[in-house]
C-alpha positions in Angstrom: -12.4 7.9 -10.6 -11.6 10.1 -13.4 -8.8 9.8 -15.9 -7.5 13.2 -14.8 -7.0 12.1 -11.2 -5.4 8.8 -12.3 -3.0 10.7 -14.6 -2.2 13.2 -11.8 -1.4 10.3 -9.4 0.8 8.6 -12.0 2.7 11.8 -12.7 3.4 12.2 -9.0 4.3 8.6 -8.4 6.9 8.7 -11.2 8.8 11.4 -9.2 9.6 8.7 -6.7 12.4 6.6 -8.2 11.8 3.6 -5.9 8.2 3.4 -7.1 9.2 3.9 -10.7 11.6 0.9 -10.5 9.2 -1.4 -8.6 6.4 -0.7 -11.1 8.7 -1.3 -14.0 10.2 -4.6 -12.7 7.3 -6.1 -10.6 5.7 -7.9 -13.7 9.0 -10.0 -13.9 8.1 -11.7 -10.7 4.9 -13.0 -12.3 3.0 -12.8 -8.9 -0.8 -13.2 -9.5 -3.0 -10.2 -9.1 -0.1 -7.9 -7.9 -0.2 -4.2 -6.8 2.2 -1.8 -5.3 0.0 -0.5 -2.5 -0.6 1.3 0.8 1.4 4.0 2.5 4.0 4.4 -0.1 1.3 5.6 -2.7 -0.3 8.2 -0.4 2.9 9.3 1.3 4.6 10.1 -2.1 1.6 12.4 -2.9 1.8 13.9 0.6 5.5 14.5 0.0 4.8 16.3 -3.2 2.1 18.4 -1.5 4.4 19.2 1.5 7.3 20.1 -0.9 9.5 17.2 0.5 11.6 14.7 -1.3 9.4 12.2 -2.9 10.6 9.3 -0.8 10.6 11.2 2.5 9.4 9.2 5.5 8.3 6.2 3.6 8.9 3.2 5.9 8.4 0.5 3.2 7.0 -0.3 -0.1 4.2 -2.9 -0.1 4.1 -5.2 -3.1 1.0 -7.4 -2.6 -0.4 -10.2 -4.5 -3.1 -13.0 -4.2 -2.4 -16.6 -4.7 -4.9 -18.9 -2.8 -3.4 -22.0 -4.5 -0.2 -21.6 -2.5 -0.6 -20.2 1.0 2.6 -21.7 2.2 5.4 -19.5 3.8 7.7 -21.2 1.4 5.8 -20.0 -1.7 5.7 -16.5 -0.5 9.3 -16.7 0.5 10.4 -17.6 -3.1 8.8 -14.3 -4.3 10.6 -12.4 -1.5 13.9 -13.9 -2.4 13.5 -13.2 -6.1 12.3 -9.7 -5.1 15.5 -9.1 -3.3 17.5 -10.0 -6.3 15.3 -8.0 -8.7 15.2 -4.9 -6.5 18.8 -5.1 -5.0 19.5 -1.6 -6.3 16.4 -0.1 -4.9 17.4 1.7 -1.6 14.1 0.9 0.2 12.5 -1.9 2.2 10.2 -3.8 -0.2 7.5 -6.0 1.7 6.1 -8.8 -0.5 3.0 -10.4 0.9 0.6 -12.9 -0.4 -2.8 -11.5 0.9 -4.3 -15.1 0.7 -2.2 -16.2 3.7 -2.5 -13.0 5.9 -5.1 -14.7 8.1 -2.5 -17.4 9.1 -0.3 -14.8 10.9 -2.5 -11.9 11.7 -3.5 -13.0 15.2 0.0 -13.7 16.3 1.1 -10.2 15.1 -1.9 -8.1 16.1 -3.7 -10.1 18.7 -6.9 -11.1 16.9 -8.1 -13.2 14.1 -9.4 -12.1 10.7 -11.2 -14.2 8.1 -9.2 -15.0 4.9 -9.2 -12.4 2.2 -11.1 -13.4 -1.0 -8.9 -11.3 -3.2 -6.1 -8.8 -3.2 -8.7 -6.1 -3.7 -10.6 -7.4 -0.7 -7.4 -7.0 1.4 -6.6 -3.5 0.1 -10.2 -2.4 0.8 -9.8 -3.4 4.5 -6.5 -1.6 5.4 -6.5 1.0 8.2 -7.2 4.2 6.4 -9.0 5.4 3.2 -5.8 7.1 2.1 -3.8 3.8 2.2 -6.5 1.6 0.5 -4.9 2.2 -2.8 -3.1 0.0 -5.1 -1.4 0.7 -8.4 0.4 -1.4 -11.1 1.3 -1.4 -14.8 -0.2 -4.0 -17.0 1.0 -4.0 -20.7 2.5 -0.6 -19.9 -0.8 0.8 -18.9 -1.1 2.5 -15.4 -4.0 0.9 -13.4 -5.4 2.1 -10.0 -7.6 0.3 -7.5 -8.8 2.8 -4.9 -12.2 1.6 -3.4 -12.6 4.8 -1.5 -11.4 7.0 -4.3 -8.3 9.2 -4.2 -9.8 12.3 -2.4 -8.3 11.4 0.9 -5.0 11.1 -0.7 -5.0 14.3 -2.5 -6.8 16.2 0.3 -4.3 14.8 2.9 -7.2 13.5 5.0 -6.7 10.5 7.1 -9.9 8.6 7.7 -10.1 5.3 9.4 -11.5 2.2 7.9 -12.8 0.2 10.8 -13.3 -3.2 9.2 -10.3 -5.0 10.8 -8.1 -2.4 12.6 -8.4 -1.2 16.1 -8.5 2.3 17.4 -5.1 1.9 19.0 -3.5 0.6 15.7 -5.2 3.6 13.8 -3.9 6.2 16.4 -0.4 4.7 16.5 -0.1 5.0 12.6 -1.7 8.6 12.7 0.8 9.8 15.4 3.8 8.7 13.4 2.3 10.2 10.2 1.5 13.7 11.9 5.2 13.9 13.0 6.3 13.6 9.4 3.4 15.3 7.4 2.1 18.1 9.6 -0.5 19.3 7.0 -2.5 16.0 7.3 -6.1 16.4 8.5 -6.8 13.5 10.8 -10.5 12.3 11.3 -11.1 10.8 14.7 -11.9 7.2 15.2 -15.1 7.8 17.2 -18.3 8.1 15.3 -17.1 6.5 12.1 
């Protein structure tokens, strides 16, 4: 991934005040290996490319980290409570999740088991679409991007399934919601991937 694309992404993301505040303050939480990730990243780009407000249609902002030394609900909840305080003035839903404990609740929520993730990058790499498998963060004021499938899907507004853990129904539900909000998206079918 070239520095031009990374700089372009950073420039677009700074137009979203919620993302700007989250990236500035997230290091204060001291969550291990933390990224702001998933839909809020790609959707901010899509909003820019559609000419919409930068925060249009964004359901939530996923702040993910990885701490296998504490996979308790209480450990995650302490970050969630601190996040509510830290981001009290951010007019958005901020979801804080320890990716080391996702396998503990995934089956109850989605109906099937998954193996434990080995890292936060492992988790991000398995999400439902190539456009949402993106995480960003600031470390020592340097903008970093983790995008295992690159950023082409994000900037080309192409939605392609990642069939590692998600089902066709989960993918299609997500795509249907998104098409109502961002009509210029190009959606790749589930079959044949």
